[in-house]
C-alpha positions, 0 to 999 in steps of 0.5 A: 674146827681146824686141827690147829684151833683144836690143839690151841684150845686144848692146850689153853685148857690143859694149862689152866688145869683141865685134865680132859683137855690134857688127855686130848693133847697127849698124842700131839706132844713129843715126849723127848724123855718126859711124859706128855703130862710132865711137859704140860706141867712145866707149862702150867707151872710157868704160867702160874709163876709168871702171872703170880709174880706179875700180880705181886709186883702190882699189889705190894701194899695188899701183901703187907696186910695179908702176907706174901704166902696168903697172896701167892695162894690166892693169886695162883687160884685167880690166874687159873680162873681168870687168864689174861685177855691180852698179851700185856701183863701191865693190864692184868689184875683188874679182876683180882678185887672181884675174885677176893669178894668171893674168895672164902679165905678172905672172908675175915679181911673183907676190906682187902677187896677195896684195898686191891681196887685202890692199889689197881687204880694207883697202877692204872694212873701211873700208866695213864695218858695225861691231859692239861687240867683247866684252871679255876678261872676257866670253869665258868666258861666251860660250864656254860659251854658244857665242855668240862670233862674229867682228866684221864689221869685220875680215878675215884674209889669209894669204900665202906672201909677206911681204905685211905687210912689203911693205905697209909698204914700199908705204906708206912705213913701211919702206925697200925694202932692209929687205924681200925678196920671198923672205922667209917668208910672213905672215898679216895681220889687217885690222881697224877700231878706233875708226874707223881701219883697222889692219894687224897680224900674226896667228899660225897658231893664230888664223888657223885659229880664224878659218877655223873661225868662218867654217866654223861649226865652233865646237866645233873652236874651243873643243876645246883649252885653248890655243884658249881662251887664243888666244880671249882674245888675239883678244878683246884685239885686238877680233876677237870679238863676240857672235853676233847 
């Protein structure tokens, strides 16, 4: 390993809290009035604060449930365990929901992980490519040609918790007393229509059809007549397009 590669590796590890890596780079840091450890602490703080601020901007609804202080504390742990894979903050935060699945302090708010997945889907769809959906009258021919596909400007989130209702509470569209976290689960469709992101309920059949599309199982999608009818309903909602 070259000296530069070693230095870059140890700098990254030191910023993420590895004290041994910090010791390794001590001699490479010019003090200029500050000890090497103090200089590295500035980098550590900037790293955590920048990414935490970015996450707070993406997940305001979740913060309405857990509070800003709780969210910040969790985010600062997350950014140390899951550094960005790309130098693009708009793509950072996908793994936060998985982090919450095992985050011990979130055990009493088990619904939050799926709420994070829903809010991340909203973020992704806001920044996604968009394709023209098929009309209902085009579905029959598209089924015959096996040319149907899902539009890129949609995602579906399935949860054992009432995430759509919780979302409405978090965004002020429903009073808190109208929802209980023990209510049955919901499937949420996140879709952009005419430039605006919408959240809608989606039934179990359409959920399975979406999964089949993702798995490339088009034959399974059109096997049953009921599926054919559901495809038309999906087209009405702008969920389907012609395969490229």
